[in-house]
C-alpha positions as CSV (number, residue, x, y, z in Angstrom):
1,X,244.5,67.2,30.8
2,X,242.5,64.2,29.0
3,X,239.6,64.7,26.8
4,X,236.2,64.6,28.0
5,X,232.6,64.2,26.7
6,X,229.8,66.3,27.7
7,X,226.6,65.8,26.8
8,X,222.5,65.7,27.4
9,X,220.4,63.1,26.0
10,X,217.0,64.2,26.3
11,X,213.6,61.7,25.7
12,X,210.3,62.4,24.5
13,X,206.9,61.1,24.7
14,X,206.3,60.9,20.8
15,X,208.8,60.6,18.4
16,X,210.2,64.1,17.3
17,X,211.5,65.5,14.3
18,X,215.0,67.7,13.6
19,X,212.7,70.5,11.9
20,X,210.1,70.4,15.3
21,X,212.7,70.6,17.5
22,X,214.6,73.4,15.4
23,X,211.0,75.5,15.2
24,X,210.7,75.1,19.3
25,X,214.7,76.6,19.6
26,X,214.9,78.9,17.4
27,X,211.7,80.6,18.8
28,X,214.2,80.7,21.6
29,X,217.1,82.2,20.1
30,X,218.5,79.1,18.6
31,X,219.7,78.8,15.1
32,X,221.1,76.1,12.6
33,X,222.8,78.8,10.8
34,X,226.2,78.9,12.6
35,X,228.8,81.9,12.8
36,X,230.4,81.5,9.5
37,X,227.2,81.0,7.8
38,X,226.6,77.8,7.3
39,X,224.3,74.8,7.8
40,X,225.8,71.8,9.0
41,X,223.9,68.4,9.4
42,X,225.1,64.7,9.1
43,X,223.4,61.6,8.3
44,X,224.7,57.5,9.1
45,X,224.7,56.0,5.9
46,X,223.3,52.7,7.6
47,X,226.8,51.4,8.9
48,X,227.4,53.7,11.2
49,X,229.4,56.1,9.0
50,X,228.4,59.4,9.7
51,X,228.9,61.8,6.6
52,X,228.5,65.5,7.4
53,X,227.0,67.4,4.9
54,X,227.9,71.6,5.0
55,X,225.0,73.8,2.9
56,X,224.1,77.1,3.0
57,X,221.3,79.0,4.7
58,X,219.3,79.2,1.7
59,X,219.1,75.5,1.5
60,X,217.7,74.6,5.0
61,X,214.5,73.6,4.4
62,X,216.5,70.8,2.4
63,X,218.5,69.7,5.0
64,X,215.2,69.1,7.1
65,X,213.7,67.5,4.6
66,X,216.5,64.8,4.1
67,X,217.2,64.7,8.1
68,X,213.7,63.9,8.4
69,X,213.1,61.5,5.6
70,X,211.4,58.3,6.1
71,X,214.5,56.1,4.8
72,X,216.6,58.0,7.6
73,X,214.2,57.0,10.4
74,X,216.1,53.9,11.6
75,X,219.8,55.6,11.4
76,X,220.8,59.0,13.5
77,X,221.0,62.4,12.2
78,X,222.1,65.3,13.4
79,X,221.9,69.1,13.2
80,X,224.4,71.9,14.2
81,X,222.5,74.4,16.3
82,X,224.2,78.1,17.6
83,X,222.9,80.6,19.9
84,X,224.1,84.0,18.9
85,X,223.3,85.6,21.5
86,X,225.5,83.4,23.6
87,X,228.2,82.5,20.7
88,X,227.6,78.9,21.7
89,X,226.1,75.5,20.2
90,X,226.2,72.2,19.6
91,X,225.3,69.2,17.6
92,X,221.7,68.3,18.0
93,X,221.5,64.7,17.5
94,X,218.6,62.3,16.7
95,X,218.9,58.4,17.2
96,X,216.6,55.8,15.7
97,X,213.3,56.1,16.2
98,X,213.2,59.8,16.8
99,X,212.4,59.4,20.9
100,X,215.4,60.0,22.2
101,X,218.1,62.9,21.6
102,X,221.5,64.6,22.4
103,X,222.9,67.4,22.4
104,X,226.7,67.9,22.4
105,X,227.4,70.8,23.3
106,X,231.0,71.2,21.1
107,X,231.3,74.8,19.6
108,X,232.7,77.6,22.1
109,X,231.4,75.4,24.7
110,X,230.3,77.3,28.1
111,X,232.6,76.4,31.1
112,X,231.5,76.2,34.9
113,X,232.9,80.0,36.1
114,X,235.6,78.8,39.1
115,X,235.9,75.4,37.4
116,X,236.7,75.8,33.6
117,X,237.6,72.2,33.5
118,X,234.3,71.6,33.3
119,X,231.0,72.5,31.1
120,X,228.0,74.5,32.5
121,X,225.2,71.8,32.0
122,X,222.7,74.3,33.7
123,X,223.3,77.0,31.6
124,X,222.4,74.6,28.6
125,X,219.6,73.0,30.5
126,X,218.3,76.1,31.1
127,X,218.7,77.2,27.0
128,X,217.1,74.0,25.6
129,X,214.9,72.4,28.2
130,X,211.8,75.4,28.1
131,X,211.9,75.4,24.3
132,X,212.1,71.1,24.2
133,X,208.9,70.7,26.3
134,X,206.7,72.6,23.8
135,X,207.9,69.8,21.5
136,X,207.2,66.9,23.6
137,X,209.9,67.0,26.5
138,X,209.8,63.9,28.8
139,X,212.7,63.6,30.3
140,X,216.5,64.4,30.3
141,X,219.9,63.5,31.7
142,X,223.2,65.8,31.7
143,X,226.9,64.1,32.3
144,X,230.6,64.9,31.5
145,X,233.0,62.5,31.6
146,X,236.6,63.1,31.5
147,X,239.0,60.4,30.4
């Protein structure tokens, strides 16, 4: 079996912040705190060399300040988010300009029953879209590509 990439791309009516998206998602059971009690986030250094950081829940506010800093607006940033009840999660990535974001289900990915080689995009859309509407969601596109 080859590799596969699954993601959902989101477009917002206005620039979004990581903090605002996390607040919207938290209202529906998502959290930045992972199963092992860590907060993981990423900042592009400007040369597409993505630097990942591992922090503690007590420093989440500091991580959000870094992710939403004006100096990072031209760069991609990301925060791992988890849905503890569903035991799944992924990377929430905001792109330069902050009107486009992506969610990459890569933490205990939900699969389609009867077709376990594919991600269940309907589950993720149901779990993400209602919350993101409150943050100005304009549209989305889900895809999975096998190589």
